[in-house]
N, C-alpha and C positions, 0 to 999 in steps of 0.2 A: 674542211668540215670537222666539227668537234665530235669526238667519240667519247661517250661516257663509260667509265670503267669503275666498278664498285665491288668491293668485297662484301659478301652477304652479312658478315658479322658487323660491318660498319653501319649497316642500315639500322640495326637494333641499338647500337651504341650512340650513334649520332642523331638518331631520330628517324622515324619512317618518312620516306620521301614520295611514296606512291601517290599521295594526295596533294603534293606540292604543285604549284603552277608550273607549266611546261618551261617557262623561261628561267626558273630557278635551277642552280647547279646542285649536283649531288656530290657527296664525298667521293673523291677519286676521279671526278670529271677532269679530263686532260685535254689540253689544246696547246698548240704551238704559240709561244709568246714571241720568240725571235729566232732568226736563223743566222748563223755565222757565215761570213763570206766564204765561198767555195775556194777562192784563190789565196786564202790566208793560212796560218799555221793549223787551224782547226783543232779538233779534240777539246771542246770546252770542258773545263775542270772546275776551277773555283768560281764562287759567285757571292757577291755582297750587294746590298741595296742601301743607298743613302741619298737624301735630298732629291728624290724623284728620278734618280739615275741608277741603272743596274750595271754592275761591273762584272765582266766575265773574262776569266783568264784562259789561256790556251796551253795545252800540255803536249803529249806525244802519244802515238799509237805503239803497239807492241813491236812494230817494224823498226822503231828508232827513227831519228831524224838528224843524224850526224851530217854536217855540211848543209843543213837546212837553214831557213831564215830565222831571225830572232823571234822569240815568243812575243805575244801581244796581249794587252788587256783591252777588250772592246767595251764601249760605253753605249747603253741603250736607254731610250726614254721609257720610264716606268709606265706611263699612261698609254703609249702607243706602240711600244716595241721598236720604234724607229732607231736605226743605227746613228749614233751621234759622232762617232769617231773612235780612234783607238790610240793606245800608247805603246810604243815599241820598247821592249826591255833592252837595256844597255848592259854591256860587259859580260854577256854569257859566253860559255865555251861552246862555240858553234860547231866545232869539229867533232863533238861527241853528243850523245843524247842529252837534250835539254828541254826545259819547259817550266812554266810557272803554275803554281797550284793554289792553295788556299789564301784568302785575303782577310783583312780586318781593318778597322778604322780606329784612330784615336779621337780625343775630344775636339781637336783642332781640325778634324776632317782630312787628315793625312792618311794615305792608303798604304798598308803594309802587305807585302806579297811574298810568298815563299818561292824561291828560285832553286831549282833542282841542281843546276850545274853552272857555276859553282854553288855549293851548298851555302845558302845565305838567306837573309830576309832583307828585302829592299823597302825603303820608305820613300813614297812618292808624294811630292807636293802637286796637287791637282791643278793649282793655279798656274804654275810654271812648267809642270811635268818634269821638274828636276828630280833626279833619283840619287839616293845615297844608300850605302850599306848600313843597315841598322844592326844587324847581327850576323855572325858567322857561325856555321854549324860544322863541328869537327867530323872528320872522316875516321871513325873508330875502327881499328883492326879487330878481327875476331879474337876472342879470348882463347888462350891455349886450352886444350881439353882438360877437364876436371879443375879448371881455375875459376875461382869466384871473381865476378866482375868488380872492379874497384873504380870505375869511371874512366879508366884508360883504354878499355876495350869493350866490345859488344858481346853479350852472351849468346852468340849465334854459331851454328855449325859452319857456315860459309862466311868468307870475308867479302862483303859487298861494299860498293861505293855508297857514299852518303845519299840518302833519299829522303830529305826533309819533305814533309807532306802537308800536315795541317797545323794551324796555329789558333790560339785563343788567348786573349788577355785575361789575367787574373785580377782579383780585387785590389792587390797592391801595386798594379801597374806592370808587373812582370808578365812574361809571355811564355806559354807552353808550346813546344814544338814536337810533334810526333815524327819518328823516322820509320818509314815503312819496312825497312829491311835490317835495322840495327837493334830491334827489340828494346828500344830506348825512348824515353820521353826526356827532352831537354828543357831547360828553363833559362830564359834570357832575362837579365835584370832590367828593371824599369830604366828606360833611357838608352838601352841597347848595349852591345858589346858581344864578346864571345859567349856562345851558349854553353851552359854547364849541364852535366848529367844530373837529372833530378830523380829518375826512377828507371831501373832496368830489371828485366825478368826474362828468363829463358822460355817461359810460357808464351812469350810474344814472338818467338823465333819462327818465321815463316817467309815464304816468297812474297806473299801479300799479308803483311803484318799489321802494325798499328796505323790507324787511319784517322777518321774524323774525331774531333775533341771539342768539348764544350763545358763551361761551368754550369752546374745544375742549379735549380731554382733556390736552393738553400744558400748558395754562395759559399758553401764550405767544402764542396767536393767537385772534382773534375771527372766527367764521364767521357769515355772514349770507346771507339770501335776497334775490334780485332777482326780483320777481314776474313782470314782463313786459318783457323787454328790447326796446328800439327800435333796437338796433344792426343794421347791414346784415347782419352775419354770424350774428346770432341773433334774427331777427325774431319778436317775440311769444313768445319762449322764456323759460323760467325758468332762472335761473342761481344756483348756490351759489358764493359767493366767500369768501375769507378774507384777513385782514390781520394782520401782527404787531402785538402790543400794545406800541407804542413811543410816544414823545412826539409825533412828527409823521411818520406814514407818508407815502411818496411813491407816485406812480402806478406806479413800477417794483415796489413791494412788493405790489401787488394780484395775487392768485392766483385762478385759476378752479379750483374744486374739482370741479364737475360742471355740465354743460349738459343739461337735459332736452330730448330731441330734438323732441318733439311741441310745437307751439305751444299756448299758452293753458292749460298745466297750472296755472300760477299758484301756485308755491310761496309759502306764507304763514308760519305758525308753524313753528319747528324746535326740536328738543331732542335732546341726546346721551344715548345709553344708556351704561351703566357700562362696556361693552366698547368703546366708541368708535363704534358705529353711530349714524348721524344719521337721525332720524325727521322727515319733512316732510309737512305738511298741504298738499294740492293744492286750493286754493280754486277754481281753474278746472276742474280735472279731476275734482273730487268723489272724491278718493282719498287714500290715505296711501302714501307711498313710503319705502323704507328704503335708505340708502346704507351701504356698507361703510366701515370706517375709512380705506380707500384712496380713497374717493370714487366707487366703482362702485355702480350701482343693482342691488340684489339682490332686491328685492321691491316689488310695487305691488298694491294692492287697494282696493276691489273693481273688477271690470270693470263696464261700463255695464249689462249685463243683470242681473248679481247685485245691483247697487246698487238697481235698481228693484224687486227682489223683497224687499228688506229691510222690516222693520216701519216704520222711518223711513229714507228714503234720505239718503245724504250730500248736503248741499245747501250748497255753499260752506263747507266746513270751514275753520276759522280757526287755532286755537291748540292746542297739545298739551302735556300734562304727565303724568308717570308717577304711578301710584297706589301704588307700592311693593310691589305684589303680582303683578307680571308684565303688567299692563295699561297701555295708553296711553289717557288721557282726552282726547277731542277735542271741541272746541266746534263746533256746527253752526249757522252764523249766518244762513243763508238770505238773503244780502245782496240778491239781485236780485228775489226773489219775496216776501220778508217773510211767509212762511207760518208762522203760529204753531205749527202741529203739528210743524214741523221745528225749533223752537227747543229743541234737546236737547243733552245732553252724552253722547257715546258712550263706552262701555267697549270698547276694542279690544285683543284678546289679542295680545301681541308677545313674551311670555316674556322680558322684559327689565326692568331697573330703571334709574333715572336715574343718570347721572353726577352726583355731588354738586354742587349749585349753590353758587355763592359767596354767602354771607350775611355781609357785613362787620359788624364791630363799630363802630358809628357813634355819635357823640354825640347 
């Protein structure tokens, strides 16, 4: 049964709905689009849509999955939510924590997916399901105290393993890659190869750091989410930043788009709508937020009570993608409790479609 969840502010901004016919959906109306197999890796993370198919990647819970099965990418029919099959990821380090995260397409319809262990980006030919390493992500050691990062280390207090997280293609065909725990955004040249440090900043140092990333409507800046800031002025708060897409941005180029005032909202995946609104999955707050093109929060849903009334509650939502018909598809990873019944993809009505994603023509 579908449960409607709407932020009051959204009613004013998106149009009054009290007089709408009963069959019409309202902003924030949430239903289950698809359920992941309970006997699979679970923890749905990344999501992309192309040619009538929804692709969903599987990650890992807080418990880890060393000695667990390989990660998978599940394929669903966009119209019906029917499971069409899955692709098993090859070459993972199964003895340690592993999982696949964000995904993207090129112009030829090849699928790119971030693999956490080893740190890499795979390119998958969907016709043959052949997989090849498109990019490798370096494991940077933590910089020595009071040392300026020079691309050979990460400006972090702790030395953490590579945690490549989200990807987005740039206008020139290169690819940006965020690292959750290295306070670093990498750039992969068009055509692939070793990722190079593009921008580093100690302000991104956190247990849950850099996350979702997307090119903004102007095509000149990249916008990204900081899941949980550790800065004195923004303790445990989520921040949306942006940088100009230039060869080597500086600290002075970093702009704050929005700071979510409540701690532990945990912005994760992001996506721009066609009109410039930014849609943000709150992994910590179990919500979806919408920012205006000017960076102001204009809607957030559901509230805690409405969430628990749903058929399946939001349980650490991760990534978002548009279905092309007015809905936002949201993966529900259940990172902390690993509840199989919560491993779903939500269909959330937002009355918007995607800003066209960059799908470069690559060799």
